[in-house]
N, C-alpha and C positions, 0 to 999 in steps of 0.2 A: 504493500499499499504506499503512496506517497502523501504526504503531507503538505499541502500547496499553501502558500504565504500569499496574502492580498499584496499584490504589487502590479496591478495592471488597471488601467484606468484612464485618467484625466488628461487634459490637454493643455496646450500654449494659445493664449491669444496673442497679438502682436507683442504686447510686452507684458513681462513677468509681473505678477503682484508682489510688494515688498511683504516679506515675512519676517518679524522679529521673533527669534527663538526665545521659547521661555523654558529655559532647562531647570528641571529638578534633580538632576544627575549630573555624573561627570560624563564629558564628552572629550573625543581626541582632539587635538589641539587642529589637527586637519579639518575635522568637521565643523570645529569652531569657526575657523578661518573662512571655511566656505560660507558660513552663514553671516560673517560679519558686515557685508554690505548690504544684507537684506534681500538678494538675489543670489538664488543657485543656478548655476549654468550647467549646460549637459556635461559638460568636461568634469564639473564638480560631482556631479550625480554620478558619472561613470567612475571616478576615483573613489567615492565613497562606497559603491558597490563592490569594488575590488577589494577595499581595506577589510568589507564586511567578510567577503570570501575568504581572504587571506586569515583573518582572525578566527573564523569558524574552523577553517582548515588545521589551524594549531591546536584546537581541541578536538580534533578528529570528526570533524563534522563536514559532510558534503553538501554543498549548495549548488544545485544544478539549475542553469539558465535553461528555461525552456522556450523563451522567445522574447519578443518585444514588440509593443505595439504602442503607437503614438509616442515613442522615445520614452517608454516606461518598461521597465524589466520585469518579466514574469519569470518567478524561480520558485523552485521547491526544495523541501529537504526530504530525501528519501527516508521512510520509516513510518511508524502507525503514531498516530496520537500527536500530541502537542509537540514542538522542537523543545529540543533539550534547553535547561537553564542558560548554559554557556552561550547558546546561539542567541537567546534574548539578550544576554550582556553585551555580545559583540555587535548586535543590531543596536542596540540603545548607543553604545559607546561610538560606533563607527558612522552610522548611516540613518538613523531614524529619523531625525530633525532635517536633515538633508533630503532623504526620500519622502517626507512630508511635505516639504516646501517646494521640491518639484514636482510632485504630483498636483499639487494646488495651482501651479503655474500652467500645467497642462490641462485642466479641466475644461476650457472654452473650445478646445478641438479634439475632446475624447470622443470614442465610440458613441456613447449615450449622446453627447452634443449635436454629433453628426446625425443620429436618428431624431433627435428633437427638431433639428433644422428640416429633415426631410417631412415629418408630420405637420409643422406648420405651413410648409408649402403644399403640402396635399390640399390642406383647407384653405390655401389662399390666404395666409396670413404674413404678416412681414415679421422678419426674423430677426429678433434682437442679438447683438453680438455676444452677450455673456450666457452661458448656459443657465445660470440661475434665472436669468430674466426669461428665458425660453419654457423653462419649467413652471415659471409662475403664469405665464400667457396660456400655456396648454392646460394648466390647473382651470384658469379663469374660463377658458373656453369649452372646458370638459373633454379633452382629448386625452386619451390614454397613449403613454409612452410604449409603444411596441410596434413590432412589424407592420400591423394593420393600419395603426394610428386611428382606432375607432374613437367616436365620441361616446361619452357616458349617457 
């Protein structure tokens, strides 16, 4: 059995939102530096993931890259159940805040955002730039986010 971790989603608008880290735990100097200017770049995201994989490997934990969608990594930890505590520690120390910041910056071009755009166009509605605004408009219009984009 493979334990999949949530790492697929979100999207980037033209400019990434500023994200200020609120750390209640220790972070590596590299993760802190990536967050210092409030914007995580793709290179910083990739480097954080590489640090996560390296840290996990030092604890005998394999991290399998399953793919990438919208410049967000899909990865898995082989095994059953929850990942080992050492993985969670590596994730928090090397990648958690970089990962969260990067995924938030990708929200507006995520697969869900693309589907929301398709649904709004199906019903001949103007498509807002932000995913959250698309969802709010769909809710107001009673449109379901799904392959058929049906009205409730």
